[in-house]
C-alpha positions in Angstrom: -3.0 -0.8 -3.9 -3.3 -4.3 -5.4 -6.4 -6.3 -5.5 -5.4 -8.6 -2.6 -4.6 -5.7 -0.4 -7.9 -4.0 -1.3 -9.8 -7.2 -0.3 -7.8 -7.4 2.9 -8.6 -3.7 3.7 -12.4 -4.1 3.0 -12.5 -7.3 5.0 -10.8 -5.6 7.9 -13.3 -2.7 7.8 -16.3 -4.9 7.5 -15.3 -7.2 10.3 -14.5 -4.2 12.6 -17.8 -2.5 11.9 -19.7 -5.7 12.5 -17.8 -6.6 15.7 -18.4 -3.2 17.2 -21.9 -2.7 15.9 -21.0 0.6 14.2 -23.9 2.2 12.4 -22.3 2.6 9.0 -18.9 2.1 7.2 -17.1 5.1 5.8 -15.8 5.2 2.3 -12.2 4.1 1.9 -9.6 5.9 -0.1 -5.9 5.1 -0.7 -4.0 8.3 -0.5 -0.5 9.8 -0.3 0.1 11.4 3.1 2.9 13.8 4.0 4.8 12.8 7.1 4.3 9.7 9.2 0.5 9.5 8.9 -0.7 5.9 8.4 -4.4 6.7 8.1 -7.0 9.3 8.9 -10.8 9.8 9.0 -12.2 13.0 7.5 -15.4 13.8 9.3 -16.5 16.2 6.6 -16.3 13.8 3.6 -16.7 10.7 5.9 -13.7 9.0 4.2 -11.2 6.7 5.8 -7.9 7.4 4.1 -5.1 4.8 4.1 -1.5 5.7 3.2 -0.5 4.2 -0.2 2.9 3.6 1.3 1.4 0.8 3.4 0.3 -1.2 0.3 2.8 -4.0 1.0 1.6 -7.2 2.8 4.2 -6.6 5.6 2.2 -3.6 6.8 -1.1 -5.5 7.3 -0.8 -5.4 11.2 -0.4 -1.6 11.1 -3.4 -1.3 8.7 -5.6 -3.4 11.1 -4.7 -1.2 14.0 -5.3 2.0 12.0 -8.6 0.8 10.6 -9.8 0.2 14.2 -8.5 3.6 15.3 -10.1 5.5 12.4 -13.4 3.7 12.6 -13.7 4.7 16.2 -13.3 8.3 15.1 -16.1 7.7 12.5 -18.3 6.5 15.3 -17.5 9.5 17.5 -18.5 11.9 14.8 -21.7 10.0 14.1 -22.6 10.4 17.7 -21.9 14.2 17.5 -24.1 14.4 14.4 -26.9 12.6 16.1 -26.5 14.9 19.1 -26.9 18.0 16.9 -29.9 16.5 15.2 -31.5 15.8 18.6 -30.7 19.2 19.9 -32.2 20.9 16.9 -35.1 18.5 16.8 -34.6 18.5 13.1 -32.1 16.3 11.2 -31.3 18.8 8.4 -30.9 21.7 10.7 -28.8 19.6 13.1 -26.5 18.4 10.3 -26.0 22.0 9.2 -24.9 22.9 12.8 -22.7 19.8 12.8 -21.2 20.8 9.5 -20.5 24.3 10.8 -18.6 22.9 13.7 -16.3 21.0 11.4 -15.8 23.9 9.0 -14.9 26.2 11.9 -12.4 23.7 13.3 -10.5 22.6 10.2 -11.2 24.1 6.8 -8.7 21.7 5.2 -11.2 18.9 6.0 -13.7 20.7 3.9 -12.0 20.9 0.5 -14.5 18.4 -0.9 -18.3 18.0 -0.4 -19.9 17.3 2.9 -21.1 13.7 3.1 -24.6 14.4 4.5 -25.8 10.9 3.4 -23.3 9.2 5.7 -24.7 10.9 8.8 -28.3 10.6 7.7 -27.9 6.8 7.4 -26.3 6.7 10.9 -29.2 8.7 12.3 -31.8 6.6 10.5 -30.3 3.4 12.1 -29.4 4.6 15.6 -31.7 7.7 16.0 -31.0 11.2 17.3 -29.5 11.8 20.7 -31.6 14.0 23.0 -31.3 14.9 26.7 -32.7 11.6 27.8 -30.3 9.5 25.7 -27.5 7.6 27.5 -25.0 9.1 25.1 -26.0 12.7 25.6 -23.2 13.6 28.0 -20.7 11.6 26.0 -21.6 13.6 22.9 -21.1 16.9 24.7 -17.6 15.6 25.8 -16.8 14.7 22.2 -17.8 18.2 21.0 -15.5 19.8 23.6 -12.7 17.4 22.5 -13.2 18.5 18.9 -12.9 22.1 19.9 -9.7 21.4 21.8 -8.1 19.2 19.2 -4.7 20.6 18.2 -3.8 21.6 14.7 -1.3 18.9 13.6 -0.7 20.3 10.1 2.8 21.1 8.8 1.6 24.5 7.9 0.9 25.3 11.5 4.5 24.3 12.4 5.9 26.3 9.6 4.0 29.4 10.7 5.7 29.1 14.2 9.0 28.5 12.6 8.7 31.6 10.4 7.7 33.8 13.3 9.8 32.5 16.2 12.4 30.1 14.8 13.2 26.4 14.9 13.5 25.9 18.7 10.1 27.5 19.2 8.6 25.3 16.5 9.9 22.2 18.3 8.4 23.3 21.6 5.2 24.0 19.8 5.1 20.5 18.3 5.7 19.0 21.8 2.8 20.9 23.3 0.6 19.9 20.4 1.5 16.2 20.8 0.6 16.4 24.6 -2.8 17.9 23.7 -3.3 15.3 21.0 -2.5 12.3 23.3 -4.7 13.6 26.1 -7.6 14.4 23.9 -10.7 12.2 24.6 -11.2 11.4 20.9 -7.6 10.0 20.7 -7.7 8.2 24.0 -10.7 6.2 22.9 -9.3 5.6 19.4 -6.0 4.3 20.8 -7.9 1.9 23.0 -9.9 0.7 20.0 -6.7 -0.2 18.2 -6.1 -3.1 20.5 -9.8 -4.2 20.9 -12.1 -6.2 18.8 -10.9 -9.6 17.4 -7.3 -8.8 16.6 -4.3 -9.2 18.9 -3.4 -6.3 21.2 -0.5 -4.0 20.3 0.9 -0.6 21.0 -0.1 2.4 19.0 2.1 3.5 16.0 1.2 7.2 16.4 
């Protein structure tokens, strides 16, 4: 990714964080993604990954939308971490429980180190979420959404293909996409794509 594109990306992230009053910005990494993934947020490493294939200037509108989408996910996971810290009444213990939730859900996210500092900064700025906090019920809904989030990996599809064949794999993919689109985490992130200070547009995923 060239210098101008990097500046554009950083500027987009910083403006989105400021506009939405998010607690903290995730690290940004340009990556090569398999398939049609434009960007992702890894809640374990707290990194926002942008597909290297989008390094051309023509893709800037897509990058803007995906940055808003993924930063919403970053905020959602910060809220979950704050909830666990409040539930445990101890930040370190709460983050260990939060970390365990992620590890149980998706081990692929956990190939690198857990970014404890990212969540501690969010907790230091916005505090823990206890039973009296206005985000308490929302945090519980986020946790349920994480548990119900479908496995969108190619390996999951290949496993169905190996066991049941191509048609079964296609049906499996359709079911997963329905679960994906109806998941609370994605519903909110999709809405965030068209919010803030940029022009509204339909999702690309």
